[in-house]
N, C-alpha and C positions, 0 to 999 in steps of 0.2 A: 504493499500498500504506499502511495506518495504522499508525503506531505510538503505543502507548496505555501509559499507565502509571496503575495503579488508584490511584496516591496523589496524582496530579492533581486540582486541584479541578475541572475541567473533563470529568472523566471519566465519570460518571454519564449525562452529557447525550450523549456519544460513543457507549459502550457504548451506550445507549438506540437511538440511531439506526441501531447494525449490527444492533440484536435486531429491530426494527420494519421495517427495510427489506427491500422485496418488488423481486425479481429475477426475476420471471416475466412471464408476456405482457401487453399493451396491449390495450385495448378492440378495437381493430381488428382483432385478430386473434379475438376473440369473434365479431365482426360475419362475419365470413370464413366462419367456421367454421360459425355458424347458416345462411348461407346453402348450404353444401357438403351440411350434412347435410338442408335442404329438397330440394336436388336427387336427392339419393340417395334420399331418401323419395320420391317421388315419379318419379323416373323409373328406378331399378332400374338393370340391367346397363346401359342405355345412358349413363346420366350416370357410372356407377365407369367405363365404359371411354373416356369422353371426358373424364375429369379424370385417368386414367391417362397418357392421350396427353399431355395439356398438362404433369403435373406432374413425370411419371416418362420421358418421351420415347419412349415405344414402343407399339406397337398389341396389345392384349390378341387381336385377333382372329387376329393372325399368331404372335405369340410364344406365347398360348395361357393360358389363366386361372389352369390349375392344373399344380404342379408333383407328380409322380409319385414315390411312394414309392420305385419303383426308381431315380429319379432321384439319390435320398436317401441309398439303400442305396449306390448307386455312391459318391458323394463320400465316403461313411465310409471305404469301401474302398480307395479312392483316395490317402486323408491321409499324410502323412510317418507312418512308424511312433511314434517320439517324441511326435508331437502326437498321435495317436490315443489313445495311453495315457494321456497328460495330462487327453484331454477324458473318458474311460473313468474315469479316477478321481475327476476331478470330479463326474460323473453317478452314480456311486458312493456318495461322501459324502453326495451330496444327497439321493441317495434314502432312506438310511439315516437321516440324521438327521429327512427329515420324517416319514417311517414311525412316528415317535414322537411325531407330533403329533395321529395319527389320534384323536378323541374315540370315547369309548364311550358308549354309551345307559343310559339307568334306567329303572327301574321298582318302585316299592314300594306299600305299600298301608297307610295312615295309620291314628292312631288312631281315626277317623270312618268306617272302613269303604272311603275313597274308594281307587281304584286310580289312581297318578299315574306318568309317567314321562315321558320323551323320546328322540327316536327321530333319529339322525342320517344323512344321504342325501346323496349327491354331486348336484349339477344335472347336467340330460341332457347338455348342451354348454358347452363353454366356448371362447375365442378368447384366442389370444395374438397381441399385436402386437409383432413384430420389427424395428427400425429398419434399413434397409438402405442408407441413404446415410454421414454422417460417422460413425455409431456402429452397425457393424452385427459385433452380438457374440453369439458362440455360447454364451459362458457365460449371456448373459439367456435365450436359446432354453431351457438346461437348469433355470435357477431358476425359470423362469415356467410349464413344461410340465411337467416333473418332480410337484410338488406336486399338479399337477390329476389326474395317471394315480395318485399315489398315492391320493388322495382318491375314485377311484373313475369317474371321469367318463370315459363311453363314448365321446363323439365330442369329440375336441379338435381345434379349427381352428387353423390358425397363418396370418397375414398376415402378408408382407413386401415392400415396394415393392422393383421389381428395377428398378433404372436403366438404361435402353437395353436392356431386358430379358436383364440378365443377373443371374442369382442368387449369391450368395456362397456357394462350398462347404464355406466352415464352418460355417455357418448351417445349411444342408441336412445336414450330417453332425450336428449337434447334434441337429437334430429327428430323425432315425434313430433316435439314441440314445434319445431321450427318449419315442418313441413316439407323434410327433405324425399323426394320422389324415388330416388333410386340409392342405394347403399352397395358398394362392391368390396370383396377382402382385400383389397390390394393395398401396398404403401409404397414407398421410398421414389426414385426417379422414375420407375418402370409404370407406376401409376400415374403420374403427370405425363409421361409420354403413352400412356392408353386414351388418356382424356384427350389429348393433344391430338393424335393422328387416328384412334378409334382402332379397334379390332374386330375380330368374329362376332365378339360377346357384348362388348361394350361401343356404342354409338359416340362419335367425338361430339366435344363441349365447344364452344364460342369463346368461354374465358373460364380461367381458372385461378382460383383464390384460396389462402387460407395457409399456416404456418406449418414449418417443417425443418430439419435439419440442414446441413449444407449441401447435400445430394440433392433433397428437395428443392431446395432455394436455387440451386446453380441449374437444376432443368427447368425451373422457371423459366430462368435469364436465357437459356439457350433456346426455350422454345417460343419466346416471345416473337410474335410476328406471324408463327402458324397459328395458335391463339394469345388471346390478350391475357394480360396477367394484373394482379393488384399492385404488386410491388417485388424487387427482390430483397428480401428480409435480413438482414443480419444479428446478430447477437444483444439482447436487450438491455438497454439502460436507462438509466435514472439519475437527474442532475436536480438536487435540493438545494435553494437558496434558504437561510436560513439566518435570523438575527438571535440575538444571545438571549433571548426569553422563550427559550425552546425547552422542551424536555428531552434529554441526551437521547434516554432510551425509545422515547417516540421516533426520533429521528435516525436510530441507529436501525429500529425494525423498517422504518421507508426504506433505507438503504439495502438491507437483505431481502426485502421483497423483490428484490430484481437480482441482486448476487444469487439467491438460489435457483434462479430459472436453468443457470448453464455457468460452467467453467470458465466461460469466455463472455459474459454479459459484466456491466461496468456500471458501477456505482460513484456518484460524483458529490460531493458536498461543499458548496461555498458560502462560509461565513464570515461576519465582522467581528467574532468575538473567539481570541485564542482558548480560553476558559473552556466553552462551548466544545472547540474542536479537538481538545485531549478528551474532554468527558464522551464525546462521541464514537472517539475511537476506542475508548475503552469500553465501552457500553456495545459496540459490535463484536470486539473480540469475547464477549462473556454470552451474549444472545447467540452467535453463530455457533459457539460448541456444544449449545443444546438443542439444536434445530436436529431433525430428522434429515432434511437437506445439508447438513453441514459439510460434506466434501464439495460439493458443488458450489455453496456459500463461501466458506472459507479460501477455494481458490480462486474464485471470482475477485473476492474483497483482495486477496492478499498478491496477486496478480494485476488487477487492474482498477483497484479502487483509489480516490485520489480524495483529499481534504485540502481545500485552498481556503487560505486565511487575507480578506481584503480590509483595507482601511476604514469602507462604509460600504453597504451593501449596493448603493447605485453603482458601485465600480462592478458588480457581478453582473448587470445586464451585457454589458460588452461579450461579456467571457461567455453568456450563455447565448449568446448569439452565433458566435464562432463554432461551438459546438453543436448548436442545434438539435438537442438531445429528442430522442424518440418521448421521453415524459420528463417534464418541468414541473417540480413542488414549489413554490412559493409560499414559505411556510413562515409569514410574519402576520402582524394583526391587520395589517392595509395593505393587502396586494397591488389593489388597482394602479398606484403611479408605476411601479416594476412592473407589470403586464402591459400597462399601457407602451414600455418602450421594448417589448420582445417581439420580435419580428420571426424568429425562426424556432418553433419546436412542435411536435407530432401531437401533443394535447397537453395542456396548460393547468394545473391542480391549485386552485387559487387559496387561499388561508390554511391557517393551524388545525381546522376540522375536515380536509379534504386530502387525504390519503391516496395516493397512487392507486394502491389496491383495489378502492371503491370504484373506480373508472374501470378497472378489467372484470367486474361482474354484473354492477346494478345502478351504477350511473345514467347510462341510456348512449353517452357515445360510443364511437367504436373503439376497439382496443387495439385493432391490427394498423400499426402506427409506423410512418418509415423509421428505420434506423440509421446508423452513420452516417449522420450529418444531411441525409435525403430530406429531412424536412426542410431543408432552404430552399427544393424546389421541386415538392410534393405533398400530400397530404394524406391523411389517414382513408379506411375503407370507407366506402360509402354508396349508397344507391347509385351514384352515376357508374360508380364501377359495371354496373351490370345493365347500362345501357348506352345508346349513343344517337347523336343528335344527324339528322339528314336536314339539308336546308333545302327549300325549295323557291321558285322563281317562276314568274309567267307574264310574259309580254304581249299585248294588243299589238296591233299595226301602229298606233299613234305613239306608243312608248319605243316599241323598236326604233322608230322614225328621231326621236328625240336622241337616243343614248347610243344607238347602231353604228354611226360615223366614226365616234370615239373606238369604238373595238375593231371596224376595219382600221383606221390611223396605227392603233396601237399593233396590230397583228403584223401590218407590212412594217413595220418600226422591227418586229422580231424577227422577221425573214420567215413568216411562216403563212403562205398566201392562200391556203386552203381556209384557214381559219378567217382570214378577211373574205375571201369568195362566200363563205357557208353563208355570212352576214348581211354582203352586199347582195347576192342574188335576192335577198328579200326586200331590201331595200328597194331594188329597181323596180320589183313588181307593184 
């Protein structure tokens, strides 16, 4: 874990290393994924079955390729009442929030008499990847599947690895709540390939979303263009900006909430209190040692954790904008002045009573967010990721007469005579 002080002479160089560090997959992963994609593209079902047997340890021929909806409904019915209530609350809040994201079409006639507009339509089919190993999270099912259904996607396909042939019942229950149409017992890069290319058994989709390991992320990166994707997500990250009037134990828990995800996750604290920095560091060590996820949390914090002290909290804002973190917590009494200056963050959690963990489950906004400084140019998953906008144009003879000559002039200037001719002939009529 690094301790930095913004007043130290070497701070800028050390901070720049943090900003530019990459905690993502190595070239060998890209090579392996490329081979898997080729095998699925050429071999279809046979390749998917062989790779599933190799990586997940079960035969699709014996366990079956598909998990039926009745199995999901049964898993939902068998949930503990308190757990089902929590899952239903999360689903309701996520659905309500995302319904407000649905875009409206537009149509107007301008001064030249040209009718112009745009129409939004959902994709025909979408695929959702749900991890089934270290990270089998029903919350991710809700966060990916519900926006797709709100967008109007008619065929929603889920793929999830089932190690040893066993499916996670919580994941299946969440799929039932979200209205998933198809579920297939496949995972890894081969599942992304099956969704993108299609096989004899699985029809292809138009968009693939959802979290996964380095191989899944790399498969999505390589297949972008064959299908749409939400993003290429890297390891999780949290940045907490906190004043001295905070409970060190609470901030330590906030930092560990991301560190426990994966050994490559990153947790950063920026504070104007040296005493708080010291106390949080001690609290992290104590709490991490008691976690069931201790191995990941301690490795993440030890390798990638950072505590930075600044003279004033206002000095934290430019640092935060350079980091462009996936999650940003403003743990101060009045977060508004700091929030007004934040330009780059996946999601911002305002005030001392708003832990990032609430956003992972029941707040409503999507928890699928850009990592690795990609919040500088991209946004979290939304209804728009499952829709596309089509513009439309309509001219009558008078409107073409008003703007057509300029099109002819520009086409000729660009050396495209057929373009010019297609307009000119209509004008001459």
